[in-house]
N, C-alpha and C positions, 0 to 999 in steps of 0.2 A: 585158197586159204580159208580155213574154217572161220565162220563169222563170229564164233565164240572167243577167238583169240584176239586180244587187243594188240595193236601194232605200235611200235616205237621207232624213232630214228636211231636210238642207241640205248643199250642196256649197259650200265656201269656197275661193276661189282667191287665194293671196297670204298670206304669214305675216308681214306687217308689223304695226304697232300696231293698225290697224282690224280686220284679219282675226283677229288673236289675241284681242282683247277680245271680239269677237262670238262666237268659238269658245268662249272660257272661260265666258261667261255661259250659252250654250246647253248646253254640256257639263255644267255644274253642275245645270241644270234637266232633265237626263235625255234630251237629244236625240241622235239618231244622226247623226254628222257625218263627212263626207268632207272633209278639209282638205289641200290640196296647195300646194306652193311650188316654183317652177322652180329656185331656188338650191339647191346641194348642202348648204349649211350656213346657219345663222342669220347675221344681220348680224355681221360680224367687226370692221369699223371704220367710222367716219364716221356719216353720216346724222343723225337727230334726237337731241337730248340734253336738252331742257328740259322739265321737268314743272312746270306752273303750279299755284298753290295749289288751284284748284277740282279739278284732276285728282288732286291728292294726297288731297283729300276722297273722290273716287271710289275711289281705290286702297285707302284705309282702309276704305271701306264694302264693298269686295270682300275685305277681310282680306288685302291684299297689300302694304300700306304697309311693314310691318316687313321684308319680304323685299327691298324696294327699298332701304330705309335700311341694310340689312346690308352693302351695297356701299360705304358711307361716301361718298355723293355730295357734291359741293360744294353749298353753299347760298348763294344771293344774296339778301341782305337790303337791299342798297343799291346804287344805280347812281351812278357818278361820271362827270361831264362834263369833258372836256378840250378846250381850244381853243388856237389859236396866240397866243403873246404878241405884244403890239404891237411889241416891239423886234425881232422876227424871230429870237429866240433859241430857237425851238422851242415846244413845247407846255407848258401848265400847267393844273392843275386849277382849274376855274371854278365848280364847284357839285356838289352831290350831291342825291339824291332817293331816298326809300324805294322799293324794288322793289314793295312792296305797302303803300301808305299806310294809316294808321290808320282812315281813314273806311271802308275795306273790312272788313266783319265776317267775319274768317277765322280759323281755328285755325292756319293755316300762312302767316305773312306773309313768305314767301320763295319763290324759284324754286329747284327742285331740278335739279341738272345731273348727268347720268349717261349714259354711252354707251348708245345704243339697243340694242345687242346684249345688254347686261346686263338691260335692261328686258324685252326679248323673252324672255330665259331664265326670268324669273320667271313669265311667262304660260305658257310651254311646260311648265315643271315642274308648274304647276297643271292644265294640260290632261291631262298624263299621269296625274295622281292621279285624274282623272275618266274615264279610259279612252279618251282621244282622243290621237292622234299626228298630227303634220304629216308627210305623205309627201313625200320629196324624192328626186331632183329630177324632178318631174312638171310638165308644162305642159298647159294646156287647149288642145284643138285644134278644138273645136266644141261647139255646144249648140243646143237648140231647145225651145220650149214647144209641143209638137205636139198636146196634148190627147188623146193616146192612152190616158192613164190619168188619171182625175180626181183621184186621191189623190197621185200622183207625176207631175205633168204635164211636168216638165222632163227632157229627156235630155241628158246631158253626156258628152263624149268627151275622153279624156286620152291623152298619150303620155309615156313615160319619156324624159327628155332624153338620156340616154346610150345605153340599150339599144334605144330606139324601141319598146319593148313598148307595146301599146295596151289601153285599157280603156274600157268604156262603162257608165254607171250611170244610174239615174233618181232624181229628187229632187223634193221639194216646193218647194224654193227653191234658187236659185243666187246667190251673192254674190261680187262682184269687189272685192277689196282689193289689186289688182295694182299700183297706183301709176299714175303719169302715162302710162305706155305700156300701156294696158289693152287686151288682146285682146277682152274682153267688150264694152267700150264701142265699140270699132271695129266689131265685128260687128253691134251694135245700130244703128249709124249715128248714135249720139248725138254731137253736135258740142261742142267746147270753145269757148266765146266768150271772147276775150281783150279786156281793157279798153283797153290802150294799147300802142303799139309799145314794144319793148324799148329802154330808155334807159341802162341801166347793166349792167356786167359785174363780178362780184365773184369773188374766190378765197376758199376756206375751207380752213384748215389746222389740224389737230389735232397737237399735239406737246408735248414737254417743253422748256422754255426756261430760260435763265439771263438775268437782267435786273436792273437797278437801278430799273426803273420801279416806283414805290411801290404802285400799285393793281393789280398783276398778279393778285391773288387776288380781285378784285372784277369785276363787270360794268362795263365802261367804254364810253363812246362818245367817240371821239377824232376831232376835226376839225383838220387841220393844213394848212399851205401846200402840202404834198406829197400830200394825199389824206386818206382817212378809214379808220378801223379800228374794229371792235367787238371787245372782249375778253370772252370767256366762260370763267370758271374751270371746271375739270373735276375728276373724281376722279383719284387717284394722281398728283398734281403736274402733270397735263396742263392745257393751255390751248388753247382754240379761238380762232382769230383770223379774223374776216371782214375782208378787205382789198380795197379798191377797185382794180380792174384797168383799167377803161375807162369812159368816159362819152360820151354822144352829143354833148357839147360838144368832144370831142377832134377835132383836125384830121384824124386818120387813123381816125376812129370805125368800128368793125366790131363788130356785135352778136354775132358768132361768135368774137370775140377770145379767144385762148388765152394762157396764160403759164406758164412753168415754175416749179417750186418755188423755184429760186434767184432768179428774177426777182421773184417775189412777196416773198421774204424781203428782197431788196434794197430794195424799195419800203417794206416795213414798217420797216426800219431808219431810213429817212429820216423817216417819219412819227413815229417814237418820239423823235426828237431833242428835247432834249439827252440822253436816256437811251439806253443800249445794250440790245440784245437779241440773243441767240445761241441756236441750237437744239441741244439734246443729241440729239434725234431727232424725226423727223416720222412720225406714225403713219398719217395719212391726209390727202389733199389733193385738191381738186377746184375746177374753175372753172365758174361758172354765170351765165347771164343772169337779170336780174330781170324777171319778168313775172307778170301775174295772169290766171288763166283759170278759168272755171267751166263745168261741164257743163250743158247745157240741160235735161237730165232726169236723175234718179237711178234711175228705173225706168220701163219702158213698160207693164208688165203686172202689177205687184205680185207677181211670182214671181221675176224676175231683178232683183236690186238691185246698186247700186254705192255705194261710200263711200270716205272718205279722199282721198288724192292722186289717185285715179281721177276724182274729181269736182271738185277744187279745187286749183289750183297757185298758189304765191305765194312771196315771198322767205322765207328761214328765219330772218332776224335777229330777228324779234319773238317767236320761239319758240312758234308757234301750230300748226304742222302736225300733230305727233303728238297734241297736246291736242285739237284739233278732231276728229281721227280717233277718239280714245277716246270722245268724246261721240256721234259718228255711230254707232259700234257699239253703245253702250249704248242709244241711242234705238231702234234697229231691233230689238235683241235682245228687249226686254220686249214690244214690240208683236207680233212674230212669236209669242212665247210665249203671249200672251193670245189670239191668234187660234187657234193650234193646240191650245190646251188647252180651248177652248170657252167662254172668258169673253167675248171681244170679237168683234164683227162684223168680217168681212174688210175692210170699207170703211175701217177705222181705219188700215190700212197706208198710205193716202195721206198721212197726217200725217207720216210719216217724211220724205218729200221736202219738204213745205211748211215743216216746222220746221227741218230741217238745212240746206236750201238758203238759207233766209233768213240763218242764221248765217254761212254761207260768203260770201254776198254782202256782209254787213257786214264780214267779215274782209278781203275783197279791197279794199273801199273804204278801209279803214284801212291795209292794207299798201301800197297804191299811193302813198298820201300819205306814209306813214312812210318807205318805202324811198327815195322821191324826196328828202325833206327830209334824210334821213341822208346821202345821196350828195352833197348840195350842200355847198359850203364855207360855213360859218357866219360871217358877217361881224362879229358883235358879241358876243364872248365875255363881256364884262362883264355882260351882261344875264342870263347863266345863273346868276350868283350868287344871284339871287332864288329859285332852286330850293332852296337850303339855309339861307336866313336870311330873317327877316321884314324886308323892305325897304320903304321908303317911296317907292321909285322909281315914277314915273308913266309912264316910257317904255314903249312896246309891248314885251312880253317876246319873247325869242327864240322863233321859231315852232316849231323842232324840240323844244325843251325843253317848251314849252307843250303840244304834242301828246303828248309822252311822259307828262306829268303827267295830262292829261285822259283818256288812254286806259288808265290803269292798271287801272281796273275791268274794261274789256274784255279786256285782255291777261291778267289774273289768272284769267279764266274766269267771274267772278261777274257780268259784264255780259251774259251770255246771257239773252235775253228772248224767249220764244216768243209769237207772236200768238195771239189768241183762237181756239179751235177746240173740238172735242168734249171735249177734255181740259182746256182752260184756260178756265174759266168767264168769261163776260162777259154784259152785258145782252142780247146777241143769242143766247145759248145756248138750246137747246131747253128746258132746265130753268129754269123761272121761279117764283120764290117771293120774297116780301119778306124772307125770312130769309137769302138769299144776300148775301155781302159786307156784313156789318153795319157800321153807322156807326162810324168810328174805326179800323177795321183798317188797318194799314200794309202788309199783304201785297199783292203783285201776282201774280195768277195767271200762270203761265208763267215765273216766276223762282224761283231756288233758295230753299229755306226758310232763314231766319236761324239762326245758332247759338244755343243756349240751354243753360245749365248748370242741372241739377236734381239732387235727391237721390233715388236709387232707394230705395223704401220697404223692400223685403225685406232689404237688406243695408247700407243707409246709405252706399252708395258715391255720390260725386258723379260724375255721368256727363254726356256730351254727348248731349243729347236727339236731335239730328238724326242721330246715328250709331247709335242704339240698335237700329234695325231694319236688318239687312244688305241688300245688293242681292240680293234673292231673288225678284224678280218680283211682289212684293205691293205694293198700295197701302198707305200708312201713314195710318191714321185717328187723328189726334191730338185726343183729347177733353180740352180744357182745361176742367176741371170747376169752376173758381172756388172760392169759399168753400163748404165742404160744408154748412154750416147753411142756406145760401141756395139751393143748387142740388140738394139731395138729391132732391127730387121730379123735377126735370128729368132728372137722371142716371138715376133709376129708370125714367122713361118712355122715355128713350133706349134703355135696355137691353131693355125690354119690346117696343119697336117693332122692334128688330133681329130678334127671334124670330118676328115675324109671317110667315105663310106666303109672301107674295110680296115680302118685303123683299130688298134686294140681298144682305144677309148670309145669310139663310136659303136664298135661291135658289141661291147658289153655295157651299153647305155641302159640306164634304169628304164624299166617298162612303165613306171609311174612318173616319169620325168615331168609331165605336165602338172602334176599335183604335188610335187615336192615342196615342202615348207620353205618360205623365204628365209627362215632362220637356220636352215640346215647348213652347218659349217663344213662338215667333212666329206659328205657324199652327195653333192647336189646333182651330179651327172651319172655317176656309176657307183655301185655298191662295192666295187673291187679296187678302186683307186681314189687316193686323195692327193691333191697337188699342193705343194708348198713352194712359194716363189721368194727367193732371197736375192736382193740387189746389193751389190758392192758399192753402197752409197749411204750417206747419212739420211736419217728419217726425214729431216726437214726438206731435203732436196727431191723427195719422191712424191709425185702426184699420180695416184692410181689411175685416174681417168686418162692421163697422157701416156702411161707406160704399159697398160694392160689391155690386150684384146678382150672382147666380151667373154669368151669361154674361160679365160683366166681371171677376169674381174669377179666372176662368181665365187672365187676363193678369196675374197677380200680379207677374211679373218685369218688367212694363211699367207699373207704377204709380209715380208720382213726386210728390215735394213740391217746389213752386216756392218754395224758400226760400234761394236763392243770389243774393247781390248781384251786379249787373252794372253796370260803369262806363258802359255806353251808355245805361242808364236808371237813373241813380243814385238817383232819388227813388221808384222803384217798390217797392211792397210785394211784388209777385209779378212778378219780372223777365221770366220767360219769357212770361207772359201779356201783359205790357206790350210786349215786343219784337214780338209778333204783332199789336199794336194791338187786343187783345181786352179787354173789360171784366174788370177784375181780380177782381171779385166774382162775376160771372155767367158768365164764360168764353165758350166757343164751340168749334166743331169746325173743324179744318184738315185737309183732305184733301191728301196729298202723293203725287204719282205715284211709281211704282217707281224712277224715275231721280232723285228728290229735288226735283223742281220742284212748286210749289204748283198744285193743280188747282182747288180752290174753298175758300171760307171760309163757314161757316154759323153762324148764331146758335143758341145752346143755349137751348131753351125747354121749358116743361112741355107735355105732350101729345105728339102724333105728328109735329108739324111739322118737327122737325130731321131725322128719318129719312125723312119724306116727301120733303124737299128732296134728300136724298142718293139716294133711289130714283130721282128724276128725273134727277139728275146722272149716275149710273152707267147709268141706262136709255138714255141717249143713245148709248152705245157698246156696251152689252152685247149678247150673242148671244141672250139670253133676255128675255122681257118681264118687267118689274118693276112692282109695284103700289103704289098709294097708299092710305093709310087715309082713310076718309071723315071722320074726326075732325080738326078743324082745331086748329092750335096755339093755346094760350092765351098771347097776347103780353102 
């Protein structure tokens, strides 16, 4: 490698949501990052604005939720449906539905609406705290994985947009978060496959309005004799309106149809009748065709990756683009981290594409139908009333409303379900033990861990168990320890097995373990695992010195009492155990991936069997061989 070329762990191109989240994660974990964006400044107006409940979970886990909420974003708890009156006198409200219905187990049953530029600012500030800046305005001009250097195999070329100054660096990885017009994707020759021909053109307008429309502060879907509108409330008295401009059913249909601001405002005024609407100001306006496309590949060599809008395009009305980008970035970040830090075999990087492309495919299927139904004139407004009241009607419900209701789990982000692979255990996983997925567990691997309220022993604080370990690149090992008098031997054996020489825990012990701070809460023994212990007992009845072997006692800040009632399992004596579908007396072990998704569930038994099963599970992806004890579990 030429001594004149500076080397980086990763080069990230594009400072939209996907690039920034990837950069934030890797910067926090100590990676050297070259991050460029061809725009001279961050997003000033327009673009994405919706943060779904699952994404808010992620931002809280990154300790960034408060910074987002400091901007006082709008919150959408409910969606109103408006349709034409039979008398032809304009629109009227025909129903409402919760944005995030109660059957979804979430801390945040609302959608957060905030200008993308403010969201980006939160990430950029965090990057700067960790020594990384986005360099602007720089554009990528070329790259190649030439194999000239095994450690830094990718050469990347840049040019300053204004001065034309040029620079070349080498990197372990290159990531494109450039958006739909990706230079990297084009150079790789990766094609975008589109689902169907463009059938609708919409305008989007951000502004401050004056109106007597009663639901202007709510998310609304409006169908009228004059077209359709979606209302999205925003921060600082702003409103976003999605307004139908053209349809393939129009006599003069043109998929490249444009419309001026005044033309779209005129259309909106007709749709809003009998209510009036006027604009104090328009902050941003754009016209876009609705189409769904997906990249055939997210990577060709597991060195150059792509994510976000670079890989999937769709309509913005369901508020999924930025949220999908967040999870693309999070998924790739911890996998690169595990490979580069010596924990995981390089082959695991293939799971980024297989997991995230599946979600994108599901999103496009949903979006194609959602956008089509929304763009259609809904003929039977009366049926929509069933959305907000328990009706005995037996007529077939309105198709658009039914889809809106049935897709709430997906649009909230909690519908993400990854298929079985090396991280998501199934009966086909290389790790085979009768202790996996014990009878009664309600957890599905590849899905997010449910919420659970527990009492932290050391300070009596009631906390959210799923949020107790931050997004730090570690697996979370939740030891649900059941009733102490019943599981004391099993917990002791579990701890002893962790310390065996070839266990997953001992094999990946911190090299600096002798100098680890006394106050280290999450990773006192290993940078790849954090252990949380939850007893099915009241806090007052638990004495840590009596119940925990030394290795587990080091996690004293992560020991909890399962003594908080939960309305979802009202009859449970230990609600957190019950919500996981675990035996409330004998407990079990739940392994959660660094991104919050369940990896496997293992029965807690006396002997070495529980840790043996975990050795096999982690051994399927680990960069080092892990061993099993010859002693079998006493079932």
